[in-house]
C-alpha positions as CSV (number, residue, x, y, z in Angstrom):
1,M,-2.6,-30.1,24.4
2,L,-5.3,-31.2,22.0
3,S,-4.9,-34.6,20.3
4,S,-5.1,-35.0,16.6
5,Q,-5.4,-38.8,16.7
6,P,-8.7,-40.2,15.6
7,G,-10.8,-41.6,18.4
8,V,-8.9,-39.7,21.1
9,R,-11.0,-37.1,22.9
10,V,-9.7,-34.3,25.1
11,K,-11.9,-33.7,28.1
12,G,-14.0,-30.6,27.7
13,H,-13.2,-30.1,24.1
14,S,-15.6,-30.9,21.3
15,G,-13.0,-30.9,18.6
16,A,-14.4,-27.8,16.9
17,L,-12.3,-24.6,16.7
18,C,-13.0,-22.2,19.4
19,P,-14.6,-18.9,18.3
20,C,-11.9,-17.0,20.1
21,T,-9.4,-18.7,17.8
22,L,-11.3,-17.8,14.7
23,T,-12.0,-14.2,15.5
24,P,-8.5,-12.8,14.9
25,L,-8.3,-14.7,11.6
26,F,-11.7,-13.3,10.4
27,L,-10.7,-9.8,11.6
28,A,-7.4,-9.9,9.7
29,L,-9.1,-11.2,6.5
30,S,-11.9,-8.6,6.7
31,L,-9.5,-5.8,7.2
32,S,-7.4,-6.8,4.2
33,V,-10.5,-7.0,2.0
34,A,-11.9,-3.8,3.4
35,A,-8.8,-1.9,2.5
36,G,-9.7,-2.3,-1.1
37,E,-6.2,-1.8,-2.4
38,P,-3.7,-4.4,-3.3
39,P,-0.6,-4.6,-1.1
40,A,2.3,-2.4,-2.2
41,A,4.4,-5.4,-3.2
42,E,2.2,-6.8,-6.0
43,T,4.9,-8.7,-7.8
44,P,6.3,-11.9,-6.2
45,G,9.7,-11.0,-4.7
46,Q,9.0,-7.3,-4.8
47,S,9.3,-5.4,-1.5
48,V,7.6,-2.3,-0.3
49,N,10.9,-0.5,-0.8
50,S,11.0,-1.2,-4.5
51,P,8.9,0.7,-6.9
52,K,6.1,-1.0,-9.0
53,I,7.7,-2.3,-12.2
54,D,6.7,0.1,-14.9
55,E,8.3,2.7,-17.2
56,G,10.0,5.3,-15.0
57,A,10.6,3.0,-12.0
58,E,14.3,3.3,-12.4
59,L,14.2,7.1,-12.2
60,V,11.9,7.0,-9.2
61,Q,14.3,4.6,-7.5
62,A,17.3,6.7,-8.3
63,H,15.9,10.1,-7.4
64,C,13.5,9.3,-4.5
65,S,15.3,6.6,-2.6
66,A,18.4,8.9,-2.4
67,C,16.6,10.7,0.5
68,H,13.8,8.5,1.8
69,S,12.4,5.0,1.7
70,L,10.2,4.2,-1.3
71,A,7.6,3.0,1.2
72,L,6.9,6.7,1.7
73,V,6.0,6.9,-2.0
74,A,3.9,3.7,-1.9
75,Q,1.8,4.9,1.0
76,N,0.6,8.0,-0.8
77,R,-2.0,8.5,-3.4
78,M,-2.0,11.9,-5.1
79,S,-3.0,13.6,-8.3
80,R,-0.3,14.6,-10.8
81,D,-0.6,18.2,-9.6
82,N,-0.2,17.2,-5.9
83,W,2.8,15.0,-6.8
84,R,4.3,18.1,-8.6
85,E,3.6,20.3,-5.6
86,T,5.3,17.7,-3.3
87,I,8.3,17.7,-5.6
88,L,8.4,21.5,-5.5
89,W,8.2,21.5,-1.7
90,M,11.0,19.0,-1.5
91,Q,13.1,21.1,-3.8
92,Q,12.4,24.3,-1.9
93,K,12.5,23.0,1.7
94,Q,14.4,19.7,1.6
95,G,17.2,20.2,-0.8
96,L,15.9,18.1,-3.7
97,W,17.9,18.8,-6.8
98,D,16.3,19.8,-10.2
99,L,15.0,16.7,-11.8
100,G,15.4,18.1,-15.3
101,D,14.1,15.9,-18.1
102,A,13.4,13.2,-15.7
103,E,10.6,15.2,-14.0
104,P,7.8,14.5,-16.5
105,I,8.6,10.8,-16.6
106,I,8.6,10.6,-12.8
107,L,5.3,12.5,-12.6
108,E,3.8,10.2,-15.2
109,Y,5.0,7.2,-13.3
110,L,3.7,8.5,-9.9
111,E,0.3,9.4,-11.4
112,R,-0.1,6.0,-13.1
113,N,1.0,3.9,-10.2
114,Y,0.3,6.0,-7.1
115,G,-2.5,8.3,-8.3
116,V,-5.8,9.0,-6.8
117,V,-8.0,5.9,-6.6
118,E,-11.8,6.2,-6.7
119,V,-13.4,3.8,-4.1
120,P,-16.7,2.8,-5.7
121,W,-18.3,1.4,-2.5
122,R,-18.1,4.5,-0.4
123,R,-20.9,7.0,-0.5
124,K,-20.3,10.6,-1.6
125,P,-19.7,13.1,1.1
126,L,-22.9,14.7,2.4
127,D,-23.8,18.2,1.0
128,L,-24.5,20.1,4.2
129,E,-25.2,23.4,2.6
């Protein structure tokens, strides 16, 4: 065990942190920065299973979490059209009910909070044609 008392030396230890101790820390920090997106729970006390606080969050909570975790919503980024197609697929194949007047509000919420995000530091795909 390493001593933290001043003036006490541990044989074979210089007192500096070992690179093997720092590597996992730097790896974790670099991966979190490289992801480029804030964590799903941005508000203190907010969990991954609660929607981002915004207009329409209550409707998303009521309709979406009736069948699946809201983490499934938070892990996706789609355009409004793709969210609409996903809702239609859930209605046709998974038994989702008609959302009625709530649908445009839900779509607006999903587009605003879980829409497509442009990543400015990635290069454009190569044009191979």
